[in-house]
VOMI-544182 format. One line per field, with one value per residue (C-alpha): residue in three letters; x, z, y; residue number from 1. Coordinates in pm, 1 decimal, always signed. Layout:
BEGIN
residu [ALA|...]
u [X|...]
w [Z|...]
v [Y|...]
num [NUM|...]
This chain:
BEGIN
residu [UNK|UNK|UNK|UNK|UNK|UNK|UNK|UNK|UNK|UNK|UNK|UNK|UNK|UNK|UNK|UNK|UNK|UNK|UNK|UNK|UNK|UNK|UNK|UNK|UNK|UNK|UNK|UNK|UNK|UNK|UNK|UNK|UNK|UNK|UNK|UNK|UNK|UNK|UNK|UNK|UNK|UNK|UNK|UNK|UNK|UNK|UNK|UNK|UNK|UNK|UNK|UNK|UNK|UNK|UNK|UNK|UNK|UNK|UNK|UNK|UNK|UNK|UNK|UNK|UNK|UNK|UNK|UNK|UNK|UNK|UNK|UNK|UNK|UNK|UNK|UNK|UNK|UNK|UNK|UNK|UNK|UNK|UNK|UNK|UNK|UNK|UNK|UNK|UNK|UNK|UNK|UNK|UNK|UNK|UNK|UNK|UNK|UNK|UNK|UNK|UNK|UNK|UNK|UNK|UNK|UNK|UNK|UNK|UNK|UNK|UNK|UNK|UNK|UNK|UNK|UNK|UNK|UNK|UNK|UNK|UNK|UNK|UNK|UNK|UNK|UNK|UNK|UNK|UNK|UNK|UNK|UNK|UNK|UNK|UNK|UNK|UNK|UNK|UNK|UNK|UNK|UNK|UNK|UNK|UNK|UNK|UNK|UNK|UNK|UNK|UNK|UNK|UNK|UNK|UNK|UNK|UNK|UNK|UNK|UNK|UNK|UNK|UNK|UNK|UNK|UNK|UNK|UNK|UNK|UNK|UNK|UNK|UNK|UNK|UNK|UNK|UNK|UNK|UNK|UNK|UNK|UNK|UNK|UNK|UNK|UNK|UNK|UNK|UNK|UNK|UNK|UNK|UNK|UNK|UNK|UNK|UNK|UNK|UNK|UNK|UNK|UNK|UNK|UNK|UNK|UNK|UNK|UNK|UNK|UNK|UNK|UNK|UNK|UNK|UNK|UNK|UNK|UNK|UNK|UNK|UNK|UNK|UNK|UNK|UNK|UNK|UNK|UNK|UNK|UNK|UNK|UNK|UNK|UNK|UNK|UNK|UNK|UNK|UNK|UNK|UNK|UNK|UNK|UNK|UNK|UNK|UNK|UNK|UNK|UNK|UNK|UNK|UNK|UNK|UNK|UNK|UNK|UNK|UNK|UNK|UNK|UNK|UNK|UNK|UNK|UNK|UNK|UNK|UNK|UNK|UNK|UNK|UNK|UNK|UNK|UNK|UNK|UNK|UNK|UNK|UNK|UNK|UNK|UNK|UNK|UNK|UNK|UNK|UNK|UNK|UNK|UNK|UNK|UNK|UNK|UNK|UNK|UNK|UNK|UNK|UNK|UNK|UNK|UNK|UNK|UNK|UNK|UNK|UNK|UNK|UNK|UNK|UNK|UNK|UNK|UNK|UNK|UNK|UNK|UNK|UNK|UNK|UNK|UNK|UNK|UNK|UNK|UNK|UNK|UNK|UNK|UNK|UNK|UNK|UNK|UNK|UNK|UNK|UNK|UNK|UNK|UNK|UNK|UNK|UNK|UNK|UNK|UNK|UNK|UNK|UNK|UNK|UNK|UNK|UNK|UNK|UNK|UNK|UNK|UNK|UNK|UNK|UNK|UNK|UNK|UNK|UNK|UNK|UNK|UNK|UNK|UNK|UNK|UNK|UNK|UNK|UNK|UNK|UNK|UNK|UNK|UNK|UNK|UNK|UNK|UNK|UNK|UNK|UNK|UNK|UNK|UNK|UNK|UNK|UNK|UNK|UNK|UNK|UNK|UNK|UNK|UNK|UNK|UNK|UNK|UNK|UNK|UNK|UNK|UNK|UNK|UNK|UNK|UNK|UNK|UNK|UNK|UNK|UNK|UNK|UNK|UNK|UNK|UNK|UNK|UNK|UNK|UNK|UNK|UNK|UNK|UNK|UNK|UNK|UNK|UNK|UNK|UNK|UNK|UNK|UNK|UNK|UNK|UNK|UNK|UNK|UNK|UNK|UNK|UNK|UNK|UNK|UNK|UNK|UNK|UNK|UNK|UNK|UNK|UNK|UNK|UNK|UNK|UNK|UNK|UNK|UNK|UNK|UNK|UNK|UNK|UNK|UNK|UNK|UNK|UNK|UNK|UNK|UNK|UNK|UNK|UNK|UNK|UNK|UNK|UNK|UNK|UNK|UNK|UNK|UNK|UNK|UNK|UNK|UNK|UNK|UNK|UNK|UNK|UNK|UNK|UNK|UNK|UNK|UNK|UNK|UNK|UNK|UNK|UNK|UNK|UNK|UNK|UNK|UNK|UNK|UNK|UNK|UNK|UNK|UNK|UNK|UNK]
u [-366.0|-598.5|-866.3|-859.1|-1176.1|-1184.8|-1229.3|-1426.6|-1424.8|-1705.7|-1481.1|-1757.8|-1972.1|-1686.6|-1578.4|-1916.5|-1954.6|-1607.4|-1669.9|-1993.2|-1898.4|-1549.0|-1430.4|-1347.5|-970.3|-741.6|-372.9|-202.8|-248.8|-623.7|-636.4|-926.6|-813.9|-1074.9|-1237.8|-900.9|-782.3|-1105.7|-1099.4|-728.9|-773.3|-1050.2|-834.9|-543.1|-774.1|-920.5|-575.4|-476.4|-794.5|-764.5|-387.8|-405.2|-700.0|-694.3|-826.1|-997.4|-1123.7|-1412.2|-1535.5|-1820.1|-1723.3|-1806.9|-2112.1|-2440.7|-2512.2|-2761.0|-3003.6|-3022.7|-3129.4|-3401.6|-3519.6|-3386.1|-3486.0|-3260.4|-3060.7|-3197.5|-3257.3|-2890.6|-2712.2|-2388.9|-2077.0|-1928.2|-1609.5|-1426.0|-1508.1|-1430.5|-1080.8|-1008.0|-1089.7|-768.6|-532.2|-727.8|-700.0|-326.9|-271.0|-473.6|-275.7|+51.6|-49.6|-45.1|-419.9|-616.1|-858.4|-1147.2|-1367.8|-1595.2|-1802.5|-2174.2|-2231.1|-2201.8|-1949.2|-2230.5|-2260.8|-1889.0|-1893.8|-2202.9|-2040.5|-1716.1|-1900.7|-2114.8|-1810.2|-1635.4|-1947.4|-1965.0|-1602.7|-1682.9|-1475.1|-1562.4|-1614.8|-1647.4|-1790.8|-1681.6|-1959.6|-2211.3|-2470.9|-2787.3|-2852.9|-2560.2|-2756.0|-2919.1|-2581.4|-2541.0|-2543.8|-2354.5|-2026.6|-2083.1|-2108.9|-2085.5|-1859.4|-1905.6|-1588.2|-1775.8|-1964.9|-1775.4|-2076.3|-2051.3|-2363.8|-2422.1|-2761.3|-2880.0|-2745.2|-2954.9|-3263.7|-3201.2|-3149.5|-3423.4|-3663.3|-3636.0|-3373.1|-3134.8|-3339.3|-3616.5|-3398.1|-3456.0|-3833.6|-3807.9|-3617.7|-3847.6|-4165.9|-4064.5|-3838.6|-3526.7|-3532.2|-3154.0|-3136.2|-3480.6|-3617.5|-3993.3|-4125.3|-4498.1|-4666.7|-4785.0|-4549.4|-4287.7|-4053.6|-4321.0|-4569.1|-4304.5|-4195.0|-4553.4|-4623.1|-4309.1|-4347.8|-4712.7|-4699.2|-4338.0|-4165.5|-4319.8|-4422.4|-4602.5|-4763.3|-4904.5|-5022.8|-5212.1|-5344.2|-5674.5|-5494.9|-5343.2|-5661.2|-5621.2|-5272.8|-5240.4|-5093.0|-5249.2|-5404.1|-5412.2|-5769.4|-5676.3|-5325.0|-5421.3|-5561.9|-5245.6|-5029.7|-5229.6|-5228.3|-4848.7|-4752.8|-4538.1|-4360.2|-4303.1|-4131.7|-3932.6|-3813.5|-3723.5|-3500.5|-3335.8|-3270.4|-3125.1|-2745.6|-2606.0|-2398.7|-2290.0|-2051.9|-1770.7|-1497.2|-1350.3|-1231.8|-886.1|-844.5|-508.7|-705.2|-764.8|-405.5|-216.6|+107.4|+417.2|+358.3|+515.9|+656.7|+817.4|+482.7|+307.4|+553.2|+519.8|+139.4|+128.1|+368.0|+181.6|-149.8|+18.9|-61.5|+240.2|+200.5|+174.9|+469.1|+678.9|+575.2|+691.0|+1020.7|+1084.7|+976.0|+1018.5|+1325.1|+1583.2|+1554.2|+1779.8|+2098.5|+2156.4|+2418.1|+2624.8|+3002.1|+3193.4|+3493.6|+3621.0|+3928.5|+4166.0|+4304.7|+4657.5|+4789.2|+4711.7|+4658.1|+4396.7|+4224.5|+4220.8|+4059.3|+3784.5|+3737.0|+3667.9|+3408.7|+3240.4|+3234.1|+3061.9|+2811.0|+2448.2|+2451.7|+2681.9|+2682.4|+2927.7|+3036.7|+3295.4|+3505.5|+3599.2|+3746.1|+3425.9|+3046.4|+3039.6|+3033.4|+3183.0|+3484.2|+3519.9|+3827.5|+3804.0|+4010.5|+3892.0|+3613.1|+3435.3|+3204.4|+3010.4|+2893.5|+2721.1|+2614.2|+2914.2|+3172.2|+3309.7|+3634.8|+3787.4|+4037.9|+4229.9|+4388.4|+4417.8|+4525.6|+4821.3|+4902.5|+5261.8|+5356.1|+5060.1|+5130.8|+5159.1|+4818.8|+4688.7|+4676.9|+4333.8|+4347.7|+4420.6|+4133.9|+3879.2|+3986.8|+3928.3|+3593.6|+3461.7|+3349.1|+3170.8|+3004.9|+2892.3|+2777.3|+2396.0|+2359.1|+2501.1|+2284.8|+2443.4|+2322.1|+2409.8|+2305.5|+2243.3|+2361.2|+2325.4|+2629.2|+2847.1|+2721.1|+2808.8|+3158.8|+3226.4|+3112.3|+3391.3|+3626.4|+3440.5|+3260.7|+2882.9|+2674.5|+2458.4|+2212.2|+1951.6|+2023.2|+1889.3|+1927.4|+1852.1|+1789.4|+1516.2|+1383.4|+1333.4|+1188.2|+946.6|+830.5|+778.0|+858.3|+789.7|+882.2|+1235.0|+1550.4|+1685.0|+2059.2|+2248.2|+2319.9|+1950.8|+1837.5|+2093.1|+1973.2|+1604.7|+1605.7|+1916.0|+1965.7|+2324.5|+2512.4|+2740.2|+3076.3|+3019.1|+3242.8|+3335.6|+3458.7|+3740.9|+3789.9|+3729.5|+3502.5|+3492.4|+3789.0|+4025.7|+3822.6|+4034.7|+3936.2|+3914.2|+4243.2|+4411.9|+4245.0|+4467.8|+4393.2|+4370.4|+4073.1|+3937.8|+3917.5|+3669.4|+3462.4|+3440.9|+3383.9|+3107.6|+2934.4|+2911.7|+2814.8|+2537.5|+2407.1|+2376.1|+2205.0|+1962.6|+1867.5|+1802.5|+1579.9|+1398.6|+1340.9|+1129.9|+908.3|+877.9|+790.4|+481.8|+345.9|+225.4|+191.0|+527.3|+702.0|+565.5|+675.8|+1026.2|+1065.9|+878.4|+960.9|+1234.0|+1506.2|+1441.5|+1458.0|+1809.6|+1997.7|+1770.0|+1863.8|+2230.0|+2211.8|+2030.5|+2270.1|+2575.9|+2448.7|+2178.3|+1832.1|+1705.5|+1373.0|+1172.6|+1023.2]
w [-2347.3|-2388.9|-2575.8|-2348.9|-2140.0|-1766.4|-1610.2|-1284.3|-1105.4|-867.1|-620.1|-373.9|-641.9|-763.2|-410.4|-327.1|-664.4|-648.7|-294.8|-386.8|-737.7|-684.8|-482.8|-115.8|-156.5|+142.7|+229.1|+407.8|+727.9|+674.5|+546.8|+296.3|-42.9|-307.0|-328.3|-333.2|-618.1|-809.8|-782.7|-863.6|-1164.2|-1285.0|-1235.9|-1421.4|-1707.9|-1718.3|-1720.7|-2006.2|-2199.5|-2135.9|-2102.8|-2159.2|-1930.8|-1594.6|-1355.5|-1027.2|-785.8|-558.0|-249.8|-4.8|+324.4|+658.5|+842.1|+744.3|+445.1|+371.5|+248.4|+600.0|+719.1|+454.0|+522.0|+834.3|+690.1|+387.5|+330.1|+659.7|+499.0|+422.9|+651.0|+820.0|+607.9|+637.1|+841.4|+554.6|+335.3|+599.6|+643.8|+275.3|+255.5|+402.7|+201.3|-112.0|-43.0|+23.9|-306.5|-504.2|-353.8|-412.6|-778.3|-790.0|-848.0|-671.2|-420.3|-315.2|-9.1|+100.8|+417.9|+413.1|+54.9|-139.1|-405.2|-662.0|-567.0|-604.5|-940.2|-1048.1|-956.6|-1140.8|-1443.3|-1469.2|-1435.8|-1713.7|-1929.6|-1872.3|-1984.0|-2298.0|-2181.7|-2238.7|-1919.8|-1865.8|-1540.9|-1457.8|-1251.7|-1225.2|-1055.7|-1260.4|-1079.9|-1268.4|-1594.5|-1496.8|-1557.4|-1917.7|-2184.3|-2499.9|-2306.5|-2024.8|-2070.4|-1850.2|-1875.5|-1680.8|-1673.7|-1522.5|-1847.0|-2094.1|-2168.9|-2260.5|-2216.5|-2394.9|-2456.2|-2705.2|-2468.6|-2180.5|-2400.1|-2514.6|-2161.7|-1977.8|-2254.4|-2161.8|-2214.0|-1932.0|-1832.7|-1699.4|-1498.8|-1171.7|-1229.2|-1309.8|-987.5|-779.4|-904.1|-853.9|-551.8|-464.2|-212.7|-178.3|-81.4|+85.2|-136.0|-86.6|-431.8|-501.3|-370.7|-654.4|-910.4|-1046.0|-1342.7|-1607.4|-1454.5|-1404.2|-1763.7|-1891.5|-1691.9|-1814.3|-2175.5|-2169.8|-1978.8|-1900.8|-1570.1|-1223.7|-1270.6|-1595.5|-1439.9|-1147.7|-1386.0|-1588.1|-1335.5|-1521.3|-1826.9|-1643.8|-1681.5|-2059.1|-2054.6|-2146.5|-1841.5|-1578.0|-1295.9|-1492.9|-1382.8|-1012.5|-1046.8|-1034.9|-685.4|-570.7|-720.5|-550.7|-216.9|-229.8|-389.3|-97.0|-93.1|-468.3|-445.5|-142.1|-347.2|-630.2|-395.6|-262.6|-612.4|-744.5|-762.4|-638.0|-879.8|-645.6|-402.2|-285.4|-511.1|-825.1|-1149.6|-1113.6|-746.1|-636.9|-491.4|-846.1|-966.7|-1021.3|-832.6|-903.2|-826.0|-501.2|-633.0|-304.1|-123.0|-410.4|-404.5|-28.1|-46.3|-331.0|-141.0|+190.4|+20.7|-172.1|-516.3|-641.3|-1013.6|-961.0|-720.4|-967.1|-1249.2|-1048.2|-957.7|-1323.7|-1471.1|-1203.9|-1236.6|-965.6|-664.0|-693.3|-499.1|-188.3|-259.7|+58.2|+38.7|+197.8|+426.2|+493.9|+713.3|+755.0|+1107.9|+1144.1|+1404.1|+1776.1|+1797.4|+1521.2|+1684.5|+2024.2|+1865.6|+1721.3|+2057.8|+2209.5|+1940.0|+1988.6|+2366.2|+2327.7|+2055.3|+2105.9|+1851.1|+1598.2|+1350.2|+1390.6|+1167.7|+1215.4|+935.7|+1000.3|+851.6|+844.4|+824.9|+1110.2|+1412.3|+1642.4|+1415.7|+1291.3|+1384.0|+1383.6|+1106.7|+1164.7|+1298.7|+1126.0|+1265.5|+1148.2|+1361.1|+1094.3|+733.3|+504.9|+784.5|+879.2|+968.9|+949.3|+1201.9|+1051.7|+1308.7|+1151.2|+787.2|+758.4|+388.0|+277.6|+289.2|+502.2|+694.1|+1069.9|+1238.1|+1584.4|+1806.0|+1828.3|+2209.4|+2224.1|+1986.2|+2168.5|+2513.3|+2399.8|+2236.4|+2516.3|+2754.0|+2463.6|+2329.9|+2680.8|+2768.7|+2805.4|+2727.0|+2373.1|+2090.7|+1863.4|+1509.8|+1288.3|+983.1|+1091.2|+1431.6|+1586.0|+1390.6|+1515.1|+1870.5|+1855.3|+1721.3|+1984.9|+2258.9|+2150.2|+2271.3|+2593.7|+2464.4|+2512.4|+2328.1|+2575.5|+2558.4|+2292.4|+1975.4|+1622.6|+1341.6|+995.2|+858.7|+1119.4|+1065.3|+698.5|+768.8|+1033.4|+816.6|+503.5|+541.2|+179.9|+1.6|-101.7|+26.7|+345.9|+281.3|+293.0|-80.5|-169.3|+100.8|-7.3|-367.1|-269.7|-5.8|-76.9|-450.8|-383.1|-546.1|-274.5|-306.6|-287.2|-100.3|-430.9|-559.1|-304.5|-228.2|-566.9|-654.3|-654.0|-561.4|-575.8|-333.9|-50.6|+313.9|+443.1|+631.4|+292.8|+127.8|+68.9|+332.8|+69.1|-79.0|+248.8|+427.7|+197.8|+166.8|+543.9|+620.3|+360.1|+538.8|+858.9|+675.7|+474.1|+786.4|+962.6|+662.5|+631.5|+996.0|+940.6|+645.8|+780.9|+1144.9|+1086.8|+853.4|+1105.2|+1380.9|+1182.7|+1190.2|+1541.1|+1486.8|+1319.0|+1556.7|+1852.7|+1696.0|+1641.4|+1990.5|+2188.9|+1999.3|+1736.4|+1922.5|+2268.3|+2100.6|+1970.6|+2299.4|+2368.7|+2037.4|+2101.4|+2438.2|+2292.0|+1999.2|+2221.8|+2501.8|+2349.5|+2493.1|+2727.9|+2638.2|+2933.7|+2811.3]
v [+1483.7|+1780.7|+1582.3|+1278.0|+1238.3|+1290.7|+945.9|+938.4|+603.3|+509.4|+329.4|+244.2|+81.5|-135.6|-223.7|-377.2|-543.8|-695.4|-820.5|-997.6|-1110.1|-1249.1|-1550.3|-1475.6|-1463.7|-1419.0|-1429.6|-1716.3|-1512.3|-1477.2|-1116.7|-1093.5|-962.7|-1049.2|-705.7|-528.8|-745.6|-692.3|-312.9|-282.4|-513.0|-284.5|+25.0|-131.0|-213.7|+136.8|+292.6|+63.3|+149.4|+525.8|+582.2|+958.9|+1033.7|+1202.9|+937.2|+1026.2|+758.8|+855.0|+670.0|+723.4|+883.9|+728.3|+853.4|+1011.0|+1232.5|+1509.0|+1240.9|+1097.8|+1442.7|+1452.5|+1098.1|+919.0|+579.5|+629.3|+308.3|+175.1|-165.5|-216.9|-464.6|-353.8|-375.1|-726.7|-739.2|-908.9|-609.4|-348.1|-492.2|-435.2|-64.7|+76.0|-149.9|-61.6|+311.4|+276.1|+97.2|+351.4|+639.0|+453.5|+415.4|+795.2|+820.5|+1095.3|+945.4|+1170.0|+1119.8|+1406.7|+1392.5|+1463.6|+1349.5|+1025.9|+934.0|+980.1|+1347.3|+1415.1|+1239.3|+1433.1|+1763.3|+1692.1|+1553.5|+1866.7|+2091.6|+1899.8|+1929.2|+2304.3|+2331.5|+2134.5|+1836.9|+1475.8|+1277.2|+903.3|+769.5|+416.3|+262.1|-16.4|+206.3|+262.0|+592.7|+746.7|+727.3|+1059.1|+1228.9|+1113.8|+1384.9|+1475.7|+1501.3|+1250.9|+874.1|+565.8|+262.2|-59.5|-267.0|-559.8|-627.8|-405.0|-184.2|+182.7|+391.5|+721.7|+888.4|+622.3|+356.9|+490.0|+500.0|+143.6|+10.6|+200.8|+298.9|+667.4|+940.8|+1038.8|+1345.7|+1117.8|+876.9|+1065.5|+1054.8|+684.8|+610.9|+830.6|+665.1|+304.2|+363.1|+167.3|-117.7|-119.5|+249.2|+238.8|+515.4|+468.9|+564.5|+541.4|+223.7|+3.3|+156.4|-80.3|-57.1|-114.9|+128.4|+396.7|+354.0|+373.3|+690.4|+865.8|+756.9|+860.2|+1188.4|+1287.6|+1352.8|+1379.1|+1742.1|+1657.8|+1351.4|+1550.1|+1819.1|+1558.6|+1307.5|+1285.2|+1145.5|+848.1|+641.2|+653.3|+499.3|+133.6|-37.2|-258.0|-56.8|+269.5|+349.1|+358.8|+498.2|+866.7|+822.8|+644.1|+915.6|+1188.7|+1008.7|+966.1|+1296.7|+1407.5|+1071.6|+1086.7|+1424.5|+1310.3|+1014.8|+1251.5|+1452.1|+1136.9|+999.9|+1325.1|+1330.3|+1661.0|+1864.2|+2142.8|+1971.7|+2198.5|+2063.1|+2211.0|+2058.8|+2215.1|+2126.2|+1987.6|+1695.7|+1575.5|+1587.6|+1264.3|+1205.5|+1001.4|+635.3|+515.4|+189.2|+93.9|+111.7|-63.7|-351.0|-377.5|-381.2|-632.6|-854.8|-831.3|-909.5|-1192.8|-1053.9|-1242.9|-1178.8|-802.5|-801.5|-1000.5|-769.2|-468.7|-630.4|-705.7|-373.0|-106.1|+115.1|+68.1|+292.9|+595.8|+539.6|+746.7|+1010.6|+988.5|+1040.3|+755.4|+772.0|+421.7|+380.1|+89.3|+100.2|-30.0|+214.2|+205.5|+582.1|+572.4|+277.0|+448.8|+755.3|+536.3|+367.6|+710.5|+781.8|+444.6|+492.8|+828.6|+742.9|+645.1|+361.6|+199.9|-86.2|-371.5|-658.3|-930.4|-1076.6|-1438.1|-1752.9|-1959.0|-1942.0|-2192.6|-1964.7|-2230.1|-2276.4|-1918.7|-1716.8|-1338.7|-1180.0|-825.5|-606.0|-318.1|-52.9|+252.5|+542.1|+751.3|+691.6|+693.0|+681.7|+340.2|+167.8|-177.2|-309.5|-602.2|-827.3|-1170.6|-1138.9|-1374.7|-1395.5|-1354.8|-988.9|-881.2|-557.6|-546.0|-535.8|-467.7|-774.2|-936.5|-948.5|-576.5|-497.0|-712.7|-592.2|-234.9|-317.7|-541.1|-259.5|-90.3|-404.4|-497.5|-144.6|-166.3|+205.5|+181.5|+43.4|-217.3|-281.1|-575.1|-773.4|-1133.4|-1018.6|-1363.3|-1482.2|-1194.5|-1243.5|-1614.6|-1544.4|-1279.3|-1517.9|-1751.3|-1476.5|-1402.5|-1092.6|-1074.9|-816.2|-626.2|-340.7|-276.4|-470.5|-428.1|-679.8|-539.2|-887.5|-938.0|-585.2|-666.9|-1009.8|-883.3|-594.8|-804.7|-1171.9|-1273.1|-952.2|-1042.7|-1204.3|-1053.3|-1073.4|-745.8|-725.3|-762.7|-521.5|-261.8|-279.4|-277.4|-4.2|+203.0|+158.0|+50.3|-235.4|-361.6|-532.2|-907.3|-1149.5|-1313.4|-977.0|-975.2|-1346.1|-1506.3|-1797.2|-2173.3|-2388.7|-2091.9|-1881.3|-1742.9|-1743.6|-1388.2|-1403.1|-1451.5|-1150.5|-848.4|-585.1|-312.4|-499.3|-632.7|-297.0|-116.0|-435.0|-483.9|-115.0|-108.2|-396.9|-192.5|+126.3|-40.7|-212.7|+122.4|+282.2|-7.7|+31.9|+402.5|+308.2|+2.9|+86.2|+401.9|+198.3|-83.3|+164.4|+268.5|-87.6|-163.5|-538.5|-609.0|-367.1|-561.0|-889.4|-751.3|-604.7|-869.4|-1188.2|-1170.1|-979.4|-1132.9|-1473.4|-1406.6|-1472.1|-1768.7|-1928.4|-1856.8|-2031.4|-2332.0|-2361.9|-2344.2|-2567.2|-2783.3|-2836.8|-3104.2|-3259.1|-3384.1|-3708.0]
num [1|2|3|4|5|6|7|8|9|10|11|12|13|14|15|16|17|18|19|20|21|22|23|24|25|26|27|28|29|30|31|32|33|34|35|36|37|38|39|40|41|42|43|44|45|46|47|48|49|50|51|52|53|54|55|56|57|58|59|60|61|62|63|64|65|66|67|68|69|70|71|72|73|74|75|76|77|78|79|80|81|82|83|84|85|86|87|88|89|90|91|92|93|94|95|96|97|98|99|100|101|102|103|104|105|106|107|108|109|110|111|112|113|114|115|116|117|118|119|120|121|122|123|124|125|126|127|128|129|130|131|132|133|134|135|136|137|138|139|140|141|142|143|144|145|146|147|148|149|150|151|152|153|154|155|156|157|158|159|160|161|162|163|164|165|166|167|168|169|170|171|172|173|174|175|176|177|178|179|180|181|182|183|184|185|186|187|188|189|190|191|192|193|194|195|196|197|198|199|200|201|202|203|204|205|206|207|208|209|210|211|212|213|214|215|216|217|218|219|220|221|222|223|224|225|226|227|228|229|230|231|232|233|234|235|236|237|238|239|240|241|242|243|244|245|246|247|248|249|250|251|252|253|254|255|256|257|258|259|260|261|262|263|264|265|266|267|268|269|270|271|272|273|274|275|276|277|278|279|280|281|282|283|284|285|286|287|288|289|290|291|292|293|294|295|296|297|298|299|300|301|302|303|304|305|306|307|308|309|310|311|312|313|314|315|316|317|318|319|320|321|322|323|324|325|326|327|328|329|330|331|332|333|334|335|336|337|338|339|340|341|342|343|344|345|346|347|348|349|350|351|352|353|354|355|356|357|358|359|360|361|362|363|364|365|366|367|368|369|370|371|372|373|374|375|376|377|378|379|380|381|382|383|384|385|386|387|388|389|390|391|392|393|394|395|396|397|398|399|400|401|402|403|404|405|406|407|408|409|410|411|412|413|414|415|416|417|418|419|420|421|422|423|424|425|426|427|428|429|430|431|432|433|434|435|436|437|438|439|440|441|442|443|444|445|446|447|448|449|450|451|452|453|454|455|456|457|458|459|460|461|462|463|464|465|466|467|468|469|470|471|472|473|474|475|476|477|478|479|480|481|482|483|484|485|486|487|488|489|490|491|492|493|494|495|496|497|498|499|500|501|502|503|504|505|506|507|508|509|510|511|512|513|514|515|516|517|518|519|520|521|522|523]
């Protein structure tokens, strides 16, 4: 809304405060998460409190700033950032961006300077601006249009609020900070001047310029050490003005109020859900799953074939032999791979294009089908060709069933169930129906839809081919589409990708061998 205030969030301030104030939370894998949770909780609260405001989150950049050039000892007292905090910065940034919030980081200056610049620009435009921070330095920015809010203690600070807290109006905050210095930022200040003395000097004489113009009047002020303070002030004049420069928040950073950097984007709910799940923010993940709109379904026309003729099958065999990769799925009579009999085989070579070859439907009135031996003999050289990639959903089951017929899957294999599990083990179920809904926005045909339920459920060999064919072809098609969706995401994650390629998939034939032959334990 036009009258809603601009909301500038001091991300760096809240990051440190959340890290030190909240319990050291971590995931079951040891990833620290407490600071991330604290900052995101604060952002959620701010958004709820100011639903119509433009929100911009600002963080410090890595490296030195112009203040280090002015004073090399600036912030020299600060210890290095704890590793547990450093590990939380990137996940936090990813979540903020996925929320659709603009995140601003500008090298050479601090977050305070970016905030100061944007606050002044808003003020000059007559806009209201709220700065969300716990940093006392920001009080220097408060004016008729700019105020501070601290979500840690629910305080809002306008001009009267600054005067009540510090005893001086906002225009003297820089002088106040310069006189007494800042141990945290290693701003030297004037030796011997603490909060009370700085306050007495400002209340009695004004800012630094007025103080140095009236040094002879200091002795008449009523604070301890007033008689000797003029000499200290004179001796440390250069240091006092240096401290003033260090404490002054810049308002001329090269960023503009209307910059595209400050514009909100659509929330990336898929990334948010993934991040919340990985960091084990279970309540937020559950909330998203319950309230987020379903992903928009992929608009891909489908062409599913039921192959009953040898010529059609031979044409598909040529396509499979020439393709780089295809998805395969077996339809059988049992979930027990050692007892299962193949009823048909489906495959997909491109999204939306798949075929089902029935070869074991034996219900009364079933049409003539290609012989299973003929089908498997034609597929065997392709399935055992190491140059052709095979893709499956729970591929171990299909591999086990095919082994019963002397066919061994060879070459590079991808299992979409394992791709999903490796990428996000606790995110959701990894069955095809759930994955299709989650990643493709597609409601698949369930087995019960074609075979019935309960005691009257048919085994697949008894399912009418006219119903079985689109169901089986869809299985192969969806598997291929899931691979196209999941694998590029997994490739971007070096750790999970390594686990998938070096552990999960190589383990598949090992498990098959153990399950079929047993294992000997050397006692």
